[in-house]
C-alpha positions in Angstrom: 112.2 92.4 96.2 110.5 95.5 97.8 106.8 96.1 97.7 107.4 99.3 95.7 109.3 97.4 93.0 106.7 94.7 92.9 103.9 97.3 92.5 105.9 99.1 89.7 106.5 95.8 87.8 102.8 94.9 88.2 101.6 98.2 86.8 104.2 98.1 84.0 103.2 94.5 83.1 99.5 95.5 83.0 100.1 98.6 80.9 102.4 96.7 78.6 99.9 93.9 78.2 97.1 96.4 77.5 99.2 98.2 74.9 100.3 95.0 73.2 96.8 93.7 73.1 95.6 97.0 71.5 98.4 97.1 69.0 97.8 93.5 68.0 94.1 94.2 67.6 94.8 97.2 65.5 97.3 95.3 63.3 94.8 92.3 62.9 91.9 94.6 62.0 94.0 96.6 59.5 95.3 93.4 57.9 91.8 92.0 57.6 90.5 95.3 56.0 93.4 95.4 53.5 92.9 91.7 52.6 89.1 92.2 52.3 89.7 95.2 50.0 92.0 93.1 47.8 89.5 90.2 47.7 86.7 92.6 46.8 88.9 94.0 43.9 89.7 90.5 42.6 86.1 89.5 42.8 84.9 92.5 40.9 87.5 91.9 38.2 86.7 88.2 37.9 82.9 88.8 37.8 83.4 91.5 35.1 85.6 89.2 33.0 83.6 86.0 33.4 80.2 87.7 32.7 81.2 90.0 29.8 79.5 92.9 31.6 82.0 95.5 30.6 82.8 96.5 27.0 86.3 97.0 25.8 88.2 100.2 26.3 91.6 101.4 25.0 94.4 99.4 26.7 92.1 96.4 27.5 92.7 92.9 26.4 89.8 91.4 24.5 89.2 87.7 24.1 87.0 86.8 21.1 88.0 83.1 20.9 85.4 81.9 23.3 82.9 79.0 23.1 79.8 79.5 21.1 77.0 81.2 23.0 79.3 83.1 25.4 80.1 86.9 25.0 83.7 88.0 24.4 85.8 88.7 27.5 87.7 91.9 28.2 89.8 93.0 31.1 92.4 95.6 32.1 95.9 94.7 31.4 97.7 96.8 34.0 95.9 96.4 37.3 95.9 92.6 37.7 97.4 89.4 36.3 94.7 87.5 34.4 94.5 83.9 33.2 91.5 82.2 31.6 91.1 78.4 31.8 89.0 76.2 29.6 86.9 73.3 30.7 90.0 71.1 31.0 91.8 73.7 33.2 94.2 74.6 30.3 95.0 78.4 29.8 93.4 79.7 26.7 96.1 82.3 26.0 99.2 84.0 27.3 99.6 87.7 28.2 102.9 89.1 27.2 105.1 89.9 30.1 102.9 88.1 32.6 104.1 84.9 34.2 101.7 82.0 34.2 99.4 81.8 37.3 99.6 78.6 39.3 96.8 76.1 39.0 96.1 73.9 42.1 94.1 70.7 42.0 91.1 72.4 43.6 91.2 75.1 41.0 91.5 72.7 38.1 88.4 70.8 39.5 86.6 74.2 39.8 87.3 74.8 36.0 86.0 71.4 35.1 83.0 71.1 37.4 82.2 74.6 38.7 81.6 75.5 42.3 82.6 78.2 44.8 85.4 80.6 44.0 88.7 80.0 45.7 91.0 82.7 47.3 94.6 81.9 48.3 98.0 83.5 48.7 100.7 82.5 46.2 104.3 83.5 45.3 104.8 84.3 41.6 108.4 84.8 40.7 109.1 85.5 44.4 106.4 88.1 44.7 103.5 87.7 47.1 100.1 87.7 45.2 96.5 87.2 46.2 94.9 84.8 43.7 91.2 84.3 42.9 89.9 81.4 40.8 86.4 82.2 39.7 84.1 79.8 37.8 82.7 80.7 34.4 79.2 79.8 33.4 79.2 77.0 30.9 82.7 75.7 31.9 86.2 77.0 32.6 87.4 79.5 35.1 89.0 82.9 35.4 92.1 83.5 37.5 92.8 87.0 38.8 96.0 87.7 40.8 97.0 91.0 42.5 100.4 92.0 43.6 100.3 92.3 47.5 103.7 94.0 47.8 102.3 97.4 48.6 99.8 95.9 51.1 102.7 94.0 52.8 104.8 97.1 53.0 101.9 99.0 54.6 101.4 96.2 57.2 105.2 96.1 57.9 105.3 99.8 58.4 102.2 99.7 60.6 103.9 96.9 62.7 107.0 99.0 63.2 105.1 102.1 64.1 102.9 100.1 66.6 106.0 98.5 68.1 107.6 102.0 68.5 104.5 103.4 70.0 104.2 100.4 72.4 107.8 100.8 73.5 107.3 104.5 74.1 104.1 103.9 76.1 105.9 101.1 78.1 108.7 103.5 78.9 106.3 106.2 80.1 104.3 103.6 82.0 107.5 102.4 83.7 108.3 105.9 85.0 104.7 106.5 86.0 104.5 103.2 87.8 107.6 104.0 89.8 106.2 107.4 90.8 102.7 105.9 91.6 104.2 103.0 93.5 106.5 105.3 95.5 103.6 107.5 96.4 101.3 104.6 97.2 103.8 103.0 99.5 104.9 106.2 101.3 102.6 105.6 104.3 103.8 102.0 104.5 107.4 103.2 104.5 106.5 105.6 107.3 104.8 102.7 109.1 108.0 100.6 108.7 110.2 103.4 109.9 108.1 104.0 112.9 107.9 100.3 113.7 111.7 100.0 113.4 112.1 103.1 115.6 109.8 101.6 118.3 111.6 98.3 118.1 115.0 100.0 118.5 114.1 102.7 121.1 110.9 101.3 122.7 109.5 104.8 122.2 105.7 104.5 121.9 105.1 108.2 121.5 105.9 108.5 117.8 102.6 108.2 115.9 102.4 108.2 112.1 101.0 111.2 110.2 97.7 110.1 108.6 96.7 112.2 105.6 94.5 109.8 103.7 91.3 107.8 104.2 92.0 104.8 102.0 93.1 101.3 103.1 96.7 102.5 103.7 95.4 105.4 105.8 93.2 103.0 107.8 96.3 100.8 108.4 98.2 103.8 109.7 95.3 104.8 111.9 95.1 101.3 113.3 98.9 101.3 113.9 98.6 104.6 115.8 95.8 103.1 117.9 98.0 100.0 118.6 100.8 102.3 119.7 98.4 104.2 122.0 97.1 100.9 123.5 100.7 99.7 124.0 101.6 102.9 125.7 98.5 102.6 128.0 99.3 99.0 128.7 102.9 99.9 129.6 101.7 102.7 131.9 99.3 100.3 133.6 102.0 97.7 133.9 104.4 100.2 135.5 101.7 101.4 137.8 100.7 97.8 138.7 104.3 97.0 139.5 104.7 100.1 141.6 101.5 99.6 143.5 102.1 95.9 144.0 105.6 96.6 145.3 104.1 99.1 147.7 101.4 96.7 148.9 103.8 93.8 149.2 106.3 95.9 151.2 104.0 96.2 154.3 103.2 92.5 154.9 106.8 91.5 154.0 108.2 94.0 156.5 105.8 92.7 159.2 106.7 89.1 158.4 110.5 89.9 158.6 110.1 91.7 161.9 108.1 88.9 163.5 110.5 86.2 162.2 113.5 88.2 163.5 111.9 88.5 166.9 111.2 84.8 167.0 114.8 84.1 165.9 116.5 86.4 168.3 114.3 85.9 171.4 114.7 82.5 173.0 112.7 83.1 176.2 109.2 84.0 174.9 106.2 83.1 176.9 103.5 81.0 175.3 101.1 84.0 174.8 103.7 86.1 173.0 104.8 83.2 170.9 101.2 82.5 169.9 100.6 86.1 169.1 103.7 86.3 166.8 102.7 83.1 165.0 99.2 84.4 164.6 100.5 87.6 163.1 102.7 85.6 160.7 99.8 83.5 159.6 97.7 86.6 159.1 100.4 88.3 157.0 100.9 85.1 155.0 97.2 84.9 154.3 97.2 88.6 153.1 100.2 87.8 150.9 98.5 84.8 149.4 95.3 86.7 148.8 97.3 89.5 147.2 99.3 87.2 145.0 96.0 85.5 143.8 94.5 88.8 142.9 97.7 89.9 141.2 97.6 86.8 139.1 93.9 87.5 138.2 94.8 91.0 137.1 97.9 89.9 135.2 95.9 87.5 133.1 93.4 90.2 132.0 91.9 89.3 128.7 93.0 85.7 128.7 89.7 84.1 129.1 89.8 80.4 128.2 86.2 79.7 129.4 83.7 79.8 126.6 80.7 82.1 126.6 77.5 80.4 127.7 74.0 81.2 128.9 74.0 82.1 132.6 70.9 82.5 134.7 71.9 85.6 136.7 69.6 85.2 139.7 70.7 81.6 140.2 74.4 82.7 140.1 73.8 85.4 142.7 71.9 83.0 145.0 74.9 80.5 144.8 77.4 83.2 145.8 75.1 84.5 148.6 74.7 80.9 150.0 78.5 80.4 150.0 79.2 83.6 151.9 76.4 82.8 154.4 78.2 79.4 155.2 81.6 81.0 155.4 80.8 84.1 157.5 77.5 83.4 159.2 76.4 86.9 158.2 72.9 87.9 157.0 72.9 88.2 153.2 69.5 88.9 151.6 68.8 88.3 147.9 65.8 89.8 146.0 64.9 89.0 142.4 62.5 91.2 140.5 62.8 89.8 137.0 64.9 86.7 136.2 67.1 86.9 133.1 69.7 84.8 131.3 72.8 86.4 129.9 75.6 85.2 127.6 78.7 85.5 129.7 81.7 83.7 131.2 80.2 82.1 134.4 83.5 81.9 136.4 84.4 85.6 135.8 80.8 86.7 136.5 80.8 84.7 139.7 84.1 86.2 140.8 82.7 89.7 140.2 79.6 89.1 142.3 81.8 87.4 145.0 84.1 90.4 145.2 81.2 92.8 145.5 79.7 90.8 148.4 83.1 90.5 150.1 83.6 94.3 149.8 80.1 94.9 151.2 80.8 92.5 154.2 84.1 94.3 154.8 82.4 97.7 155.2 79.3 96.6 157.0 79.0 96.1 160.8 78.7 92.5 161.9 75.1 92.9 163.0 73.9 94.4 159.7 72.9 92.6 156.5 74.1 92.8 153.0 71.4 93.1 150.4 71.6 91.8 146.8 69.0 92.7 144.2 68.8 91.2 140.7 66.6 93.0 138.2 66.9 91.5 134.8 70.5 91.9 133.8 71.2 94.4 136.6 72.9 93.4 139.9 73.1 95.7 142.9 74.9 95.0 146.2 74.1 97.3 149.1 76.0 97.5 152.4 75.2 99.4 155.6 78.6 100.9 156.0 79.9 104.5 156.0 79.3 105.0 152.3 81.7 106.3 149.7 83.1 109.8 149.7 82.3 111.8 146.5 86.0 112.2 145.7 86.5 108.4 145.8 83.6 107.3 143.6 85.4 107.8 140.3 88.4 105.7 141.5 86.7 103.1 143.6 87.2 100.4 140.9 90.9 101.3 140.3 93.7 99.0 141.1 95.1 99.3 144.6 93.0 102.3 145.3 91.6 102.8 148.8 90.0 105.9 150.1 91.6 107.9 152.9 89.1 106.4 155.5 89.7 102.8 154.3 93.5 102.5 154.4 93.5 101.1 157.9 91.1 98.3 156.8 92.5 94.9 155.7 92.6 94.3 151.9 94.8 95.0 148.9 92.5 97.3 147.0 92.3 94.8 144.1 88.9 93.2 144.7 86.9 95.9 143.0 89.5 96.2 140.2 88.9 92.5 139.4 85.1 93.3 139.3 85.8 96.1 136.8 87.9 93.7 134.7 85.2 91.0 134.7 82.3 93.4 133.9 84.1 95.1 131.1 85.0 91.7 129.6 81.3 91.0 129.4 80.7 94.5 127.8 78.8 95.7 130.9 78.9 99.0 132.9 79.8 99.6 136.5 77.5 101.4 139.0 78.4 103.3 142.2 75.6 104.9 144.3 74.8 106.1 147.8 72.1 104.2 149.6 69.1 106.4 150.7 69.5 105.7 154.4 73.3 105.2 154.6 75.8 102.8 153.0 76.8 102.3 149.5 75.4 100.5 146.5 77.8 98.9 144.0 76.9 96.8 141.1 76.9 96.4 137.3 74.6 96.3 134.3 75.1 93.7 131.6 73.8 93.9 128.0 70.2 92.6 127.5 70.1 89.2 125.9 69.4 89.1 122.2 65.7 88.2 121.7 64.9 84.9 120.0 63.0 85.2 116.7 59.3 84.9 117.0 57.8 81.6 115.9 56.2 81.4 112.5 52.5 82.1 112.4 51.9 80.1 109.3 49.7 77.0 110.0 51.5 73.7 110.2 50.8 71.3 107.4 47.9 68.9 108.1 48.7 65.3 108.7 47.3 62.6 106.5 44.8 61.7 109.0 43.5 65.3 109.3 43.3 65.6 105.6 41.4 62.4 105.3 39.0 63.5 108.1 38.2 66.8 106.4 37.6 65.1 103.1 34.8 63.0 104.5 
């Protein structure tokens, strides 16, 4: 079942339920009012007859054969069926043309002992009547019955009219619900069609037209954003594959050439043989390094390590010490203001390591590399040739190397990994020229969230303190 059909049925069910509830309430209220009107009429007739409050008029029936001390009874002959019971619940007289009214046990007891009047529905010769048995002071009772045929006809007609109105409203609601559901699901149908088109053609340049700001419009906007992200990811993937193939081609070509020379040349002296083997080992090292960096870039966003507090100055000291042992170079670390950040330690350490490795690559062997940590800011300064203005915007791009750096060893992925790690920690990258030559690369991480200030309310006194103050 489609979403449009489900929405239509839901709207139809709700409208139908509402109309049915309103019709039922109208019918119940009308029935109650008509019955209350009939009961009021019966009560007025019974009270008038039992109390002798109304004198006789033409057409009335007058009862003079009543117990001593009680006034005569008179009542209309044509608007209700009347029956008067004595103290033994026996009818005192018969009205011509009027069938006897039924006397239940409760009504007989009422005539004998008195009590509260009794209303009930009865069938008299197959006709629905409303019957009231009303006690008479001094003993006996008056029974008044009214034909409810007219009331029943009114209620039946009302029921038919309400049912017809309900059916008409349900039909209109069915059509309206289809129109509303179709209109409400139009953006979803567009979204479905676009998704099917993308799945069939892999065309990511087909956004959905967004002409609304509700939840469906937000869904369409999010889908367009997802398409744009997928298109960007595909472009980056293609560029990564193209750049990687280009970078892999050079060491592979050199390896193939050296191996072919070794295979075809049998009479190589020891020095030449050693040089070729050294070249092969160097190219294999470059390939291994490039493969590792490609793996790091390919797993972008897949961070399994949990975020944890990292003391930034300590991490920078650890990286600097490791490079001092490996290279024997001078690496100076200065800390202005220690700070702890919430980050992924391994990614952050890799970023600092790549910055130091880049600085060592572009610095002369007799110069130092300087690291400075100021709060959540890290700067790595080299004493190399600096970075050309045209290269600053792309220095952290994948496989990018400036025109003056293409003869240097490296894949151009180290700083791209720095960019990936820093952005994963919601930081920003920094590229600057050093005042007296060289370049300064680094990053700024978000400031840590301050801990809530401790409460200034005094701590509750201990029992011993309270006892001491009370002395």
